[in-house]
N, C-alpha and C positions, 0 to 999 in steps of 0.2 A: 504494500500500500504506500502510495507516495505521500510525502508530507503535506502536499496541497489537499489531497483527498481527505486525509485525517483531520486537517483543520476545518474543512467544510463540514464534515460530519459533526464535529464538536460544536460548531457554530449553530448548526441546524437543531441539534438536540438540546442545546443549552436553553434553559428556561429562566425567565426573570423571577426574582424573589416574590413569593406569594405568601399570604397569611393562611391560617388553617382552613378558612372558608373559601379559599380560591381567589380572593380579591388581590389585586396587585399591591405589594408592600412598597410604598413610595415614601422615602424619607423627606421630611419637609425641607424646602430649599432655604439655606441659610441666608439671612439678610444682613449684609454688612452696613454698618453705620459710618458715615463720613461727614466731614464738615463741608457745608456749602461754600464754594469758592467766593461767592458774592456776599457772604455773611459778614456783618460788622463785628461779630464775636466768634469764638472758636467752639461754640456750643453745637453738639451733634444734633442733626435734624431728626430727632425722635422725641417721644414723650419723656419728660423728666419725672420719674416716679418720686413721690414723697409722701409724707404723712400730714394729715390735717392737724394743725397745732391745737385745735379745739376738741376734736373727738378721737384723734389717733388713727382714723381709717386712711386707707391708701387713696392718693390723689395723683392724677396724671396732669402735669403742667405743660401747657402748649402756648407758644406765642400766638397772638391773635391779629385779626385784620381790621377790627373796628377802631374807633377813635381812641380807646383806652390802650396805652402802650404797655400795660402790665400783663403778665402771663395769666391765663385763665386756668383754674383748676377744674378738671372734668372727672366725673366718675369713670373708673377704668373699664366698666362694662358697657357694651352697646345695648340699646333698648329699642323696641318697636316704636315708631312714631306715634301710634295711637295711644300709647301709655304716657306720653310726655306732652305737656301743653306746648302750643306753638311758640310761645315766647321763650321757652327754655330749650328749644332744639338747637343743637350744634352739630357740625360735622367737621371732620379732620381730613385735610388733603395735603400730602407732602409734609406732614408734621406741623402744619399751620391750622389753627382752629378758626372756623367761620361761623358766625352767629346766625345760622339759617339751616334749613333742611335741604339736602341735595337730591331728594327724590328717591333715595335708596330705601330698602326695607328696614334700615336701622338708623339710629341717630345717637348722639351723646347728650348728656345732661350735666350742668354744673354741679359740683359737689355741694355748693351752698344750698341748693334746693333739697338736698337729702340729709344734710349734716344733722345728726341728732342733738348736737350741742346748741343748735339754733331753734328758733320758734318755727313750728311747722307752717308751711304755706297754707293759705286759706282753703284751696281746693287741691286735694291729692287724689290721683287715680288709685284704685285698689292695688295695682302693681307697684306704684311708687310708695304707697303706704307700707306694703310688705317689705320692700327693699329698705326703707328707712328704719323699720323695726329690726331688720337683720343687722344694719349698721349699729344700731343702739345696743344690741346684744353683744356685738364685737367690742364696742367701747366698754361695756360693763366687764367683759372678760379681761380686757387690758387693765382696767382699774383693779380688779381682783388679783391680778398677777403682779401688781405694783409698778406697771409701766406708766410713765408720765404721759398724760393725754391732754392736758390743758396748758395754756400759756402760763409762764411764770408771772407771779403777781408783781407789777411794776412798783418800784419804790415810791415813797411819798415825794411830791414835787420838791419840797425843801431839801430832802436828802439827795435827790438826783441832781439838783442844781448845785449843791455844795460839793458833790463828789464827781459825777460824770453824767452828762446828758444821755438819756436813754436812746434818743434819736439825734445824734449830733449833725450839725451843718458843716460841710466841708467845702473848701474851695480849691479846685484843681483844674488845670488846663483852661483857665479863664472862665470857668463855669462853676456855679454854686449848686451843690447837691445836698440832699438830706439822706442819711443812712438809716438802715432799719435796726441797727444794733450799735452799742457803744463802740468807740474807736478801737479799743483793744479786743473787742469780741467780733469784729468783722472777719468772716471766715473765707478762706480761699475757695474758689469754685472749680478749680482744675481737677482732673481725674488722675488718680494714682495708678500705679502698675497693677494693683489688686482690683482695679475698676471701681473703686470707691471714691467718694469726694474727699479731697484733701482736708485734713483737720487743722492745718496750721493757720494762724492768724495772718492777716495782711500786714499788720504792724510788726516790724522786725526790730529787735534790740540792736542789731548790727547795721541797720540802715538809718540814715538821717530821718528824724521824726518831723512831724509838722509842728506848727506853733499856734497856740491858742491866741486869738486876737479878737478884739472888740471892733467889729465892722458895722457900717451902716446896714440896716436890714435890707434896704433896696438902694442901689446907687442913685444919686440925684438925677442922672441922665435918663434913667429908666423908671423913675418914680411916677406913678399916676397921680394926678392932682388930689384925688380923694384919699390917698394913703399917707399917713403921717410918717415922719422920719424917726427912726429909733435905731438902737444898736443891739447887736446880738453876738453871742460867742460863736466864733467860726474857727474850725480846725484848718488853718491855712497851710496849703502844700505848694503854693505857687513859687516859693523860693527854691524848691527841689529841682533837680535836672528833669528834662522832658521825659526820659525813659522811666524815671521813678514815678512821676505823676501818671504816666501811662499804665504802669504796674498797678497803681491804686485804682485807676479807672476800670481796668480789666478785672479787678478784684483777685489778684494773684499774690501768693506769698513769694518770697525771694527765690525759693527753689524752682518755682514755675514761672518766673518772670520771662525767661527766654525759652521755655519748654514748648514743644509742639503738641503736648497733650491736649485733648479736647476738654471742654468745660462740661461739668455735670449739673450745673445749675445756672440760672440767670443771675446776672449781677443785680444787686439790691439797691443801687443808687436811683434816686428819683430827683428830677430837677426841682430845686427849692422854689416854692412859691409862698411869699409871706402871708397871702390870704388863706391858702389852704393849710399851711403848716404853722399857723400863728401860735398854736399851743406848744410848739417846740422851740420858740424863740426864748433865749435866756439872756437877759441883759447883764449878767455877771459872768465872769470867767470861772471855770471849774477850779476848785482849790488845789494847790500843790502842783500847778502846771507852769510851764514856761509861758510867759505872756508877752504880748506885743500889741501896741495900740496903733491904729491907723485912723486917719481922718476920713477916709472914703472907703 
């Protein structure tokens, strides 16, 4: 028998892998995640899984296309559109969340509509009510197991002002932002080799720090006529080199400043607006910090 004939017989008799019932056994196609080349960040284009800080249940965070520039937290499961009110229907395309239904037999719903730590909406379909009850049971199990499921109680305003602002205002790259955590608690968003979020803080003892300064709440050139002029404590980073300010803006620790690792979370900077964030304006500098005063 020639080698060609033997090869042909083996190819003809070879059968594809099948399950016990005769159906083809096909392994799911692996989906590689990569960073979009036109993205302003190094966040991989996929849902960023997290936990609701109020109830502890899983939430998938997606960038959105509406006017709100913050990520939207969606329930990880898809639901039939008939079970979800029209105003709560979302769909995800290429990792981006769109506040509308795309005509498919499935849709997504924001976690806030199901969160058991919030008040229940006025009208819940039976399927959503059952799903909300399931999430409440999971929250109860987390509490019984000692897992933290609620936000930490913020300190009293007097203590926060004398020690450190809970949501400090920072100035970098000629823009003023407000952070979601104190300066020393801002966490790196880069991915480690173990595919977890980096636990290092952005503030580095071996890197030059910012300077707490009393600056005008709004520069005179940008101040609306109806807004009074005041001063607020600002963590000023404008004296640092450009690369260091960029590291803070990307919310990376010193180890990931020049790394090509993707981001596992969205940066938590928000453009500072004195009208929206007036409760976070502190007219006094935090105690025990380096100070600098500016006239503008």
